[in-house]
N, C-alpha and C positions, 0 to 999 in steps of 0.2 A: 226473808231469805229461806226460812223453813218451808214456806208454801212452795217456793220455786223448787226446792229440793224434793218435796213430795211429788210435784208434777213430773220431775225428772224420773222418779221411781215408777210412776205410772207408765212412762214411755219405756223404761227398762223392762217393766213387767211384760209388755207386749212382745218384747224380744226374747226374754228368758223364760217366761212361765214361772211355775212355782218352785222349781228345783234350785238351779244355780242363782236365780235372782234373789231368793231368800237368803242364801248363803252370803252373797255380796252385800245385800241390804243389812244383814246382821253385823257384818264386819264394819261397814261404813257408819251405821248408827252408833256403834260403840264409841266413836270419837266425839259424837255430839252430846253424850251424856255428861261431859265434864269429868271431874276427878273421880266421881262415884261410878262412872261407867267402865266397861271393860276396855282395856287398851291393848293394842297389838304390839307385842315385843318384836324386835328385829329378828328375822328368821335366819337360823343356820340352815345349811343347804338341805338337809334331809329330815328336819324336825317337823313333826306335826304338833303345833302349839295349841294350847287350850283356847287361845283367842281367835283361832281361825275356824273355818267350817270343819266340824268333826267328821262328817260323813264323806266317804269316798264317792266322787261324782261318777255317774255313768257317761257313756259316750255322748248321749244327747245333751246332757247338762254341760259337759266339757265343750261341746260345739257352741252352745249358747254363751258360755263364759268367754270363749275365744272371740266370738263376735263382739261381745261387750268390750273386751280389752282392745280390740282393733278399732272400735268406733268411738270410744269415749275420749274426751280431753280432760276429764276430771281427774286430777292427780290422786285424790283419795281413793276413788273407785279403781283407778289403774293399779295403785299399789296393792290394794286388797285382792284384786283379781290375780295379780302376779303371785302373791303369797299363796292363794288357794290353788293356783295351777302348780306352783312349785311343790306344795305339800302333796298334791295328787300325783305328781310326777315321781314321788318317792316310791311308788308302787310300779313294778315292772310292767304289768298289763297296761297301765295308763301311759307309760312311756311310749309304747307303740301306738296307742290310740291317738295321743296328742300329735305324734308325727303324721299319722295317716289323715288327720283332720287339717293338716297344714299349719299346725300350731307353732312349729319351731321358728319360722320366719317372723311370726307375729310377736313371739317373745323376744327373739333376737333383735328386732327393730327397737325394742325399748332400752337396749344397752346404750343407745345414743342419746337418751333423754338427759337433759341438763340437770334434772332433779336427781341428786345422788342417792336418795332413798329408793327411788324407782329403779335406777340403774342397778343398785345392789340387789333388789328383789328379782330383777330380770336375770342377773347373773346367777343367783341362787336357783332359780327355776331351770336355767340352762345347765347348771351343775347336775341337778338330779336327772334331767333328760339325757345328759351325756354318758350316764352309766350304760345306756343301751348303745351297742356298737353301731347299729344301723343309724341311730340318731347322730352319731359323731360325723357321719358323712355330710350331713346337712349343717351341723354346728361348726365344722372346720372353717367355714367361710368367715366366721367371726373371730378367729384366733388372732389375726393381726390387730383388730380393734381392741380386743381384750388386753393384748400385750401393751398397746399404747396407753390404755387406761391404767394398767398395773404399774407401769414404769414412769408415767408422767403425773399421776395423781398423788394425793397426800399419802405420806408414809404411814403405815399401820392402820390405814382407814378401813372401814367396812367394805368399801368398793374394792380396795386392793386385795383384801383377803378373799373376797368372793371371787374375784377374777383369778387369783392363784389357785383356788379350789377347782375352778373349771379347767384350767390348764393342766392341773395334776390329773384329773380324770381323762383328759384328752390325750395324755401321754402314757397311760397305763399300757397300751400296746405301742408297737413301733411305727404304726401307720402314719401318724401325723407329727412325730417328734421333729422331723426335719424342718418343720415350719417355725420352730423356736430357735434354730441354730444361730440366727443373727442376734438373738436376745440373751445369749448365755452370760456375757459379761454383765449385762444389766441385772440378771438374776443374782449373780454374786454380789453386786453392789447393794441390792435390797437385803440380801442375806446378812451382810456386814453392818448395815445401818438400822435394820428393823428391830422391833422388840422380840421377846421370846416367841410369841404366837406366830409372828411373821417369819421368823427364822425357821421354825418347825415346818411351816407350810412350804417355804421355798425349798427346804431340804427334801421334803417329800417329792417335789417336782424334779429336783436334781437327781434324786435316787432313781426315778423312772428313766431319766436320760442316761444315767451311768450304767444301766444294765444292757444298753444297746451298743455293740461294738461300732456301729456306724456313727455314733455320736461321740466316741472317745476322743478323736482328734479335735473336734470342736470344743470339748470341755477342757482338754489340756492346753489348748492354744489361747484360751480366754485370758485376758488381762485381769489379774486379780490382785487387790491390795494385799500387802504382806501381813496385815492384821488378821487375815484369814487363819493364819497359823495359831492365833490365840484361841481358836475354837477347839484346839487339841490340848488345851491346858486341863489338868486334872480336876480343877474346881468348876468347870463348865457343867451346866445342868445335864443330867444323864440323857434326857430325851434329845438333846442337841448333840452331845458328845458321841453317843452311839450312832447317830445318823451320819455325822461327818466321817467317822471311822468306816462305816459301811460304804459311804461314797468312795473312799480310798480303796477299799477292798474290791468294789465293783470295777473300778478303773483298772486295777491290777489284773483282775480276771479277764477283762476284755483285751488288755495288752497281751496277756499270755495266749489267749485264743488266736489273736491276730499275728502274734510273733513279731510285734513292732516296737518293743520296749527300747526307748532312747534312740530310735532311728529317725524320728521326725525332727525337722529343724525348728524347734519351739524357741520363741524369743524370750529374752530376759523379762521378768515381770509376769510371765505366764503362770498358769496353775501348775504346769509341769515342773517349772523351776522351784516352786514352793513345795510341792509334795515330795520331790526327790532330792531336796537339798539337805544339808547337814542339820539345820535348825529343826526341821520336821523329824529327822531321824532321832535327834535327842529327845524330842517330845514323845515319840513312840516308845523309846526305851524307858522313859519315866512312867508311861502308862502301864507298863508291864507290872508295876507295883501298885496299881490302882485298887481301891477297896472293892470295886464291883467286878464280879467274875466275867461278865460279858465284855466289859471294856478290856480286861486283861487278855481274854482270848482273841479279840479282834486285833489288839496291838501285836500280839505274838505272831499272828498270821501275816501282818504287814512288815514286820522288822526284816525278814529275809530278803525283801525286795530291795533293800538298801545295799 
């Protein structure tokens, strides 16, 4: 088997030359050394790990790497190539280069791979690429698929978190937020059932949506379980509590700008009824006595809305 692998690397060398080929070769060989060899840790979206290629690839090397990613069926090489691309896409210059080389569809195609590790690495690479606004125009075609993976896949999984990070980047501006309108109820469901890391990531996404007046009605009409109000309890972790308070603040601000407070026919069980009900009002009054100054200040700005 080792001989066949070496033959495969001779073929890859003809495609890649000395630059990107060595980088992928090094990453792949790390797995063959057993427990004593270097292992690739799961990649967070913008981290350059010590286990991946340390050098920033130039345009020619990136082109060869993209060719390898497009042509290989080897899951090990595919995963390492995606990690290397994702790490290189953490640099703004390479975000444009990868787009110009036609790399976004090549990476985007891998989110449909049944291998969850490959799917995660593809999402991580798209996440870094999506920092570039021009790249978002090409990445938006994958939003529906990413949403399906986020809401139908395993809760708190690496794939779910990676998908949420992409969606968060894609909603920093208002341009593509409307594409998530039909998934708002699903977002709140993941918020309520996910662990701490998942909750924080969903809230980052919801905060992006809440700053856009065009999304206010969609947020307030979403059917949300009443357990959502437990996130306003004083003992909730600060990184979560401050974000749910900011979510409320943003919605209030948008309503004030649009002059539409309480004029929409929101149904019972909607976020509107939860936020502007007596139970939530009591929680806001209690938070005025919270030990954290930021929590106090946010609660004080919200209380007059009742």
